[in-house]
N, C-alpha and C positions, 0 to 999 in steps of 0.2 A: 541408566537412561539410554534409550535407543537413538539411532541417528535417523535423519530425514533425508531421503534421496531427492535429488533435484527433479524438477518437472521437465519432461522432454519437449513439451509445447506450451505455448502461452496459456495462462489460466483465465484470460479475460472473459471468455464465454461462460465458464463455470462461475466465476465471481459475479457476473451480471445476473445469472439465473438464481444463485443463492441469495443475493441481496434483494432481488425482486420478490422472492418468496418471503424473506424476512419482512420486507415492507408490507406485503399483503397479509401475512399471518400474525405478525407481532407488533409492528410499528404504526400501522395506518391509524389506529385509534388514539395514539398518544398526542397530547396537546401540542407538542413541539414539532410534530411531523407535518410538513407542508403538503397539503392535498393537491396543490396545483403543480407539483414537480414530480419527476420520474427518476428512476435509477438510470444513471449514465456511467458506463465504464469505458475508459480509454483502452485502446489496444495496449497490451503489455509488451514492453521491449526489454531485451537483455541489457542492463546497465551494469557494467563491471561483472558480467556473468550471472546477474540476478534478475528475475522477472520483476519489472518495476512498472507500476501503473497508477492511475488516478481513479478513484471511485467517488462518485457523487450520488448521494441518496437524498430523499426529502428530509432527512434529519442530520446529515453530516457530510463533510468533504474530507477525504483522506488520501494519503499516499499509501500504497501497499507494496510489499516486497515478498516474493516467494523464491525458494531456491531455484537457481538456474539449471540448465540441462546437465552441466558437468560438475555440479556442486553437491556436497553433502553437508547438511547442517546438524550440529548437535541438538538434541531435543532440549528445549528450555522450559522453565516454569512459566505457565501462562500468567500474564500480567507483569512479567519481568520487563525491564526497560533497557533499551540499547541506544546509545548515541551514535548516529551515523551522519557523515558529511555527504550531502547531495547538492548539486547545483551551487557549489561554493558556500553553502550554509550548513550549520549543524542542526539536526532534527532529532527529537526524542521519539523513538518508535516503541510501541508496546508489542509484546509477544501475544498473539491471539491464536485461537484454535477453533475450528469448526469441523463438525463431523464430515462434511463433504469437501471442505477446502484443505483440511489438514492444518499444520502450523504455518503461520505467516507473521509478518511484521506490519504494523499499521501505525501511521502518524496522523493524528487528527489535525486538520488545518482550519476547520470551522465546524462548530457544533454548539447549538443548533444552527440551522441555515437561516441567516439574516442578510438582508441587503441584496438578495438575488431576486430580480424582478420577475423573471419568467424562465421557462425551460430553455429557450434559445440562449439566454445569458448563461445558464448553467452549463450547457454544452460548450459554449465558448471558453468558459473557465477551465473545463476539463481539457480541452484541446490545447490551450495556451500553457497550462501547467505541465502537461505531458511534454510539449516541445521544450520547455525550460529544463526539465529533468533530463531528458534524453540528450540535450545539447552538451551536457557535462559528463557523458560516458567517459570514464577515466582512460579507456583504451585510445581515446583521441587526444588525451592530454599527455604532456611530456614528463611531468614530475609528480607522479602520484602513487608511489609505492606504498606510502602509509595508508592511502585510501583502499588500495587493493587488499592490504592486510586487514584493514578494518572490516571490509565486507566478508572476506573469507574466514576470519577468525572472530569477528565481533569483539575485538579486544577491549572495547569500552563498555562491555556489558555490566549492568548494575542490577542487582535484585532489589527492587523497591516495592514495598508493601504488598 
């Protein structure tokens, strides 16, 4: 298995473009896809050296992580699951891969999208979730060596189904 080099710049614009394309070409006709909502992607910030952001689409809300500028990830089996602590909570991330995005981690927070009244509310959700995640960047915390090791080595990796 090869390694995955970190991204030198934020993947936010690429993620937004890819998910807009997926929406138009693959998801728009699905019954669970909300036709009154659009793709919204937060700016991605480096949290513990990893590009971390929030992705809202008319069918799901997810946290996404890409390797940061100074990082190298081992290639993992797509659909593998990793437990990661973010913002003081444990989240289960799936390993995903897309031809344009490469390999990434994704944690579904809501799917399908229910209870979101309008695009303005969706945008607010993305903004507030982003602030919450970025507020817990371990570089600003004093006691989180385990978290650093978790991100750099993904020691809680599990191969599930």
